[in-house]
Backbone as numpy.savetxt, mean C-alpha at the origin, in Angstrom:
# Nx Ny Nz CAx CAy CAz Cx Cy Cz
23.76 9.74 -10.32 22.80 9.12 -9.18 21.41 9.71 -10.15
20.33 8.68 -10.00 19.11 8.89 -10.07 18.34 8.37 -9.25
17.69 10.05 -9.14 16.32 9.67 -7.88 14.99 8.65 -8.29
15.27 8.29 -7.58 13.61 7.43 -7.59 12.09 8.19 -7.26
11.20 8.65 -8.18 9.67 9.24 -8.08 9.01 8.59 -8.26
7.85 8.79 -7.50 6.90 7.96 -7.61 5.58 8.64 -7.26
4.45 8.67 -8.40 3.24 9.19 -8.58 2.23 8.09 -7.98
1.25 8.77 -7.03 -0.15 8.08 -6.88 -1.11 8.60 -7.22
-1.50 7.75 -8.18 -3.39 8.26 -8.71 -4.20 7.43 -7.85
-5.21 8.40 -7.40 -5.93 7.73 -6.77 -7.56 7.63 -7.87
-7.73 6.25 -7.71 -8.54 6.00 -8.87 -10.30 6.71 -8.29
-10.94 7.88 -8.82 -12.00 8.17 -8.25 -13.02 8.40 -9.26
-14.37 7.81 -8.93 -15.33 7.76 -10.80 -14.80 6.44 -10.98
-13.80 6.11 -11.19 -13.35 4.53 -11.98 -13.04 5.61 -13.01
-11.70 6.74 -12.89 -11.50 7.41 -13.98 -9.84 6.96 -13.82
-9.13 6.76 -14.49 -7.41 6.70 -14.27 -6.57 7.64 -15.16
-6.01 8.57 -14.42 -5.05 9.34 -14.64 -4.10 8.72 -14.74
-3.74 8.95 -16.57 -2.47 7.88 -16.94 -1.03 9.72 -17.19
-0.09 8.89 -16.71 0.97 10.43 -16.86 1.00 11.00 -18.63
0.84 10.09 -19.63 0.30 10.70 -20.66 -0.26 12.41 -20.51
-0.89 12.43 -19.69 -2.54 12.82 -19.81 -3.39 12.21 -20.48
-3.75 10.86 -21.14 -5.03 10.31 -21.65 -5.29 9.84 -20.40
-6.68 9.30 -21.01 -7.74 8.67 -19.62 -8.46 7.25 -19.88
-8.29 6.54 -18.86 -8.34 4.79 -19.34 -9.83 4.74 -18.10
-10.61 3.90 -18.87 -12.09 3.91 -17.88 -11.65 2.56 -17.15
-11.85 2.04 -16.21 -11.22 0.69 -14.95 -12.57 0.28 -15.11
-12.56 -1.46 -15.63 -13.43 -2.06 -14.80 -13.65 -1.92 -13.62
-15.42 -1.90 -13.28 -16.00 -1.55 -12.38 -16.59 -3.04 -11.58
-15.42 -3.51 -9.96 -15.82 -4.34 -9.81 -16.13 -4.92 -8.27
-16.58 -6.10 -7.63 -17.23 -5.37 -6.61 -16.06 -5.77 -5.49
-16.44 -4.05 -4.71 -15.19 -4.37 -3.31 -14.63 -5.26 -2.81
-13.45 -5.00 -2.61 -12.68 -6.08 -1.72 -13.33 -5.93 -0.42
-13.28 -7.26 0.02 -14.16 -7.29 1.70 -12.69 -6.57 2.32
-12.80 -6.16 3.77 -12.43 -6.08 5.03 -11.78 -7.29 5.45
-10.09 -7.52 4.79 -9.54 -8.42 6.09 -9.71 -8.25 7.25
-10.22 -9.46 8.53 -9.77 -9.31 9.83 -8.21 -9.42 9.90
-7.68 -8.80 10.95 -6.27 -8.56 11.23 -6.11 -10.32 11.76
-5.16 -11.20 11.40 -4.64 -12.36 11.16 -3.11 -12.59 12.41
-3.33 -13.52 12.80 -2.17 -13.22 14.41 -0.48 -13.56 13.10
0.32 -12.69 13.57 1.71 -12.62 13.01 2.59 -13.65 12.44
2.27 -14.72 12.67 2.67 -16.17 12.15 2.09 -16.83 10.96
1.78 -16.15 10.23 0.93 -17.06 8.80 1.48 -17.24 7.66
0.97 -18.13 6.91 1.71 -19.19 5.73 1.12 -18.13 4.98
1.88 -17.93 3.65 1.28 -17.60 2.59 0.47 -18.75 1.76
-0.60 -18.47 1.23 -0.98 -19.50 0.16 -0.52 -19.17 -0.58
-0.55 -20.94 -1.38 0.15 -21.17 -2.58 -0.55 -20.20 -3.63
0.52 -20.04 -4.37 0.63 -18.58 -5.51 0.42 -16.91 -5.07
0.50 -16.59 -4.26 -0.50 -15.85 -2.73 1.36 -15.20 -2.02
1.24 -14.00 -1.92 2.14 -13.50 -0.60 1.93 -12.45 0.13
2.36 -12.28 1.23 1.83 -11.79 2.45 3.20 -10.34 2.52
2.35 -9.51 2.91 2.94 -8.22 3.24 2.57 -7.80 4.89
3.74 -7.15 5.69 3.18 -6.76 6.75 4.44 -5.89 7.43
4.08 -5.19 8.40 4.78 -4.10 9.53 4.61 -4.46 10.54
4.82 -3.24 10.83 4.64 -2.60 12.29 4.78 -1.11 12.43
3.27 -0.13 12.01 3.33 0.87 11.79 3.42 1.94 13.45
3.90 2.98 13.55 4.73 3.64 14.66 4.48 5.09 13.74
3.67 6.01 15.36 3.69 7.68 14.93 4.04 8.43 16.12
5.06 8.44 16.27 5.62 9.69 17.20 6.18 8.57 18.39
6.66 7.33 17.48 7.18 6.65 18.33 6.08 5.87 19.11
5.20 5.87 19.03 3.99 5.16 19.37 2.90 4.38 18.10
2.97 2.68 18.60 1.86 2.08 17.90 0.69 2.81 17.37
0.26 2.65 15.91 -0.56 3.45 15.81 -1.75 2.47 15.09
-2.68 2.51 16.75 -3.84 1.68 16.04 -5.04 2.29 15.12
-5.71 1.39 14.46 -6.66 1.84 13.84 -6.17 2.33 12.19
-5.33 2.49 11.77 -4.79 3.18 10.93 -5.27 2.32 9.38
-6.01 2.97 8.41 -5.75 2.44 7.17 -4.89 2.16 6.31
-3.98 1.27 5.91 -3.32 1.01 5.08 -3.47 0.47 3.93
-2.86 0.90 2.79 -3.04 0.23 1.31 -1.86 -0.59 0.84
-2.44 -1.43 -0.19 -1.37 -1.25 -1.56 -1.72 -1.07 -2.35
-0.78 -0.12 -2.84 -1.04 0.14 -4.42 -0.14 -0.51 -5.74
-0.56 -0.51 -6.51 0.12 -1.49 -7.51 0.60 -0.38 -8.66
2.13 -0.56 -8.71 2.89 -0.16 -9.04 2.67 -0.23 -10.92
2.11 0.47 -11.35 1.11 0.74 -12.80 2.39 1.09 -13.96
3.94 1.79 -13.74 4.04 2.26 -14.53 5.58 2.23 -13.72
7.32 1.93 -14.60 8.34 1.71 -13.84 8.92 2.24 -15.14
10.05 2.98 -14.71 11.24 3.65 -15.65 12.19 3.95 -15.06
13.18 4.50 -15.24 14.12 4.54 -14.34 13.90 5.85 -14.12
14.21 5.81 -12.43 13.76 7.00 -12.04 12.59 7.27 -11.68
11.54 7.08 -12.14 10.35 7.35 -11.98 8.97 6.17 -12.27
8.17 6.14 -11.20 7.39 5.31 -11.36 5.76 5.38 -10.72
5.45 4.91 -11.06 3.23 5.40 -10.38 3.09 4.61 -10.38
1.90 4.76 -9.47 1.54 3.79 -8.63 -0.24 4.35 -8.71
-0.85 3.19 -8.96 -2.21 3.49 -8.87 -3.17 2.57 -7.72
-3.74 3.55 -7.52 -4.59 3.13 -5.58 -6.12 3.10 -5.95
-6.80 2.37 -5.57 -8.78 2.36 -5.83 -8.39 1.78 -4.50
-9.27 2.97 -3.57 -9.54 2.69 -2.43 -10.56 1.75 -1.79
-10.93 1.40 -2.85 -12.25 0.36 -2.40 -11.84 -1.05 -3.05
-10.91 -1.08 -4.23 -10.60 -2.60 -4.72 -9.33 -3.12 -4.31
-8.41 -2.16 -3.85 -6.87 -2.30 -4.02 -6.97 -3.36 -2.45
-5.63 -4.31 -2.44 -5.89 -4.66 -0.70 -5.71 -3.50 0.42
-6.09 -3.68 1.05 -6.43 -2.63 2.64 -6.78 -3.55 3.78
-6.06 -2.98 4.95 -5.99 -3.56 6.04 -6.03 -2.41 7.47
-6.12 -2.26 8.48 -6.63 -1.89 9.49 -5.35 -2.20 10.90
-4.68 -1.35 10.82 -3.54 -1.64 12.02 -4.24 -2.37 13.16
-3.31 -3.27 13.83 -4.15 -3.31 15.51 -3.70 -2.53 16.52
-4.01 -2.51 17.46 -3.43 -2.14 19.00 -2.32 -1.89 18.96
-1.65 -3.08 18.64 0.01 -2.67 18.45 0.70 -2.08 17.36
0.04 -1.50 16.57 0.01 -1.17 15.20 0.76 -2.15 14.13
0.45 -3.55 14.35 0.99 -4.13 13.32 -0.35 -4.65 12.35
0.31 -4.71 10.87 -0.47 -5.19 9.93 0.33 -6.41 9.00
-0.71 -6.92 8.06 -0.23 -7.73 7.52 -2.19 -7.74 6.58
-1.30 -7.64 4.99 -1.86 -8.21 3.86 -2.16 -9.72 3.40
-2.96 -10.53 3.43 -2.95 -11.21 3.27 -3.06 -12.19 1.72
-2.70 -12.84 1.31 -3.15 -13.18 -0.18 -2.78 -12.24 -1.34
-1.92 -11.77 -1.30 -1.58 -10.88 -2.28 -0.68 -11.40 -3.31
-1.72 -10.90 -5.02 -0.83 -11.41 -5.87 -0.01 -10.56 -6.35
1.43 -11.65 -6.46 3.08 -11.18 -6.80 2.64 -9.95 -7.39
3.99 -9.19 -7.49 3.26 -7.93 -8.09 4.27 -6.81 -7.10
4.28 -5.56 -7.88 5.33 -4.42 -7.24 4.43 -3.58 -6.97
4.31 -3.11 -5.57 3.22 -2.38 -4.59 3.97 -1.26 -4.01
3.35 0.09 -3.57 3.75 0.85 -2.95 2.92 1.08 -1.75
3.50 1.49 -0.53 2.84 1.31 0.52 1.87 2.79 0.67
0.59 2.96 0.94 -0.34 3.61 0.86 -0.92 3.44 2.71
-1.55 5.14 2.99 -1.90 5.01 4.42 -2.95 6.03 4.18
-4.37 5.66 4.70 -5.22 7.37 4.38 -5.04 8.45 5.94
-4.41 9.31 4.90 -4.04 10.65 5.78 -5.38 11.52 5.91
-5.98 12.01 6.51 -6.89 13.72 6.71 -7.62 13.73 5.61
-6.96 13.96 4.12 -7.51 14.51 3.13 -7.50 13.69 2.30
-7.40 11.73 2.08 -7.26 10.75 1.16 -5.86 10.57 1.21
-5.67 9.08 0.70 -5.03 8.30 0.77 -3.16 8.96 0.51
-2.43 8.85 1.10 -1.09 9.08 0.91 0.25 7.83 0.46
0.93 8.27 0.07 1.72 7.00 0.13 3.10 7.11 1.67
3.02 6.10 2.38 4.37 5.56 3.53 5.61 6.36 2.63
6.70 7.27 3.34 7.66 7.65 3.18 8.63 6.83 4.09
10.05 6.31 3.94 10.67 5.87 5.20 12.30 6.45 4.63
12.95 7.29 5.33 13.94 8.27 4.94 13.55 8.86 3.90
12.75 9.83 3.50 12.45 10.50 2.24 11.89 9.50 0.74
11.80 8.21 1.22 11.75 7.51 -0.20 10.48 6.63 0.02
9.65 6.75 -1.12 8.39 5.82 -0.93 9.07 4.24 -0.57
7.89 4.02 0.13 8.33 2.56 0.59 7.35 1.61 -0.78
8.14 0.76 -1.72 7.92 0.32 -2.82 8.29 -1.41 -2.18
7.43 -2.69 -1.98 8.12 -4.30 -1.98 7.32 -4.67 -2.89
7.93 -5.76 -3.02 7.67 -6.48 -4.33 7.64 -7.75 -3.89
6.32 -8.33 -4.00 5.38 -9.39 -3.28 5.80 -10.34 -4.30
6.29 -11.54 -4.10 6.58 -12.72 -4.42 5.82 -14.18 -3.75
5.41 -14.74 -4.82 4.90 -15.97 -4.40 5.26 -16.69 -2.80
4.22 -17.18 -1.99 4.68 -17.95 -0.89 5.71 -17.43 -0.35
5.58 -16.44 -0.18 6.58 -15.58 0.70 5.87 -14.48 1.71
6.49 -14.30 2.68 6.24 -12.93 3.33 7.51 -11.91 3.37
6.82 -11.06 2.98 7.59 -9.59 3.00 7.18 -8.37 4.28
8.12 -8.59 5.35 8.02 -7.69 6.42 8.93 -6.49 6.30
8.16 -5.37 6.34 8.93 -3.93 5.77 9.33 -3.79 7.53
9.46 -4.37 8.27 9.83 -3.96 9.96 8.87 -3.02 10.23
9.40 -2.32 11.03 8.87 -1.21 12.01 9.06 0.38 11.14
8.00 1.11 10.66 7.83 1.94 9.61 7.24 2.80 10.83
8.50 4.07 11.02 8.19 5.55 11.76 7.73 6.44 11.21
6.23 6.89 11.23 5.81 8.02 10.89 5.52 8.88 11.51
5.24 10.64 11.15 4.57 11.48 11.01 3.42 11.64 11.27
2.67 12.33 13.15 1.98 12.45 12.96 0.70 13.34 11.79
-0.33 12.56 11.62 -0.96 13.76 10.62 -1.48 15.23 11.15
-1.09 16.26 10.84 -1.09 17.32 11.18 -2.70 17.63 10.57
-3.25 18.22 11.59 -4.91 18.75 11.30 -5.32 20.05 10.60
């Protein structure tokens, strides 16, 4: 059995650390505007997808939690690397019920991230990172995501 491992690279100062030990400058773009949370029954735009779910911490809805989609930039047997730019990548804040929906997502493979007390973290379910393959005109429903509360 091959275990899957995913590494999250946070882009800071627009430098991306690559697994080979190299660095690559990432083009600077205008930050993605914060989307407002939409109703739960959205229809994807042509050529785009939707990722949605419900975040619970200690069994309770987690309101106001910043969620991210980090693009998986490298996949090999049992190993994946996701790069997260906390300014440019898709992000959304959970509503009072813990619901979140990323709208108008370009098809591709993404890891679900969350803003922790010391920066972005990958979200795990049953010990594995949550990976979603976004497809055009499809809604990817992650269902309930039960997370442990952050320890200060």
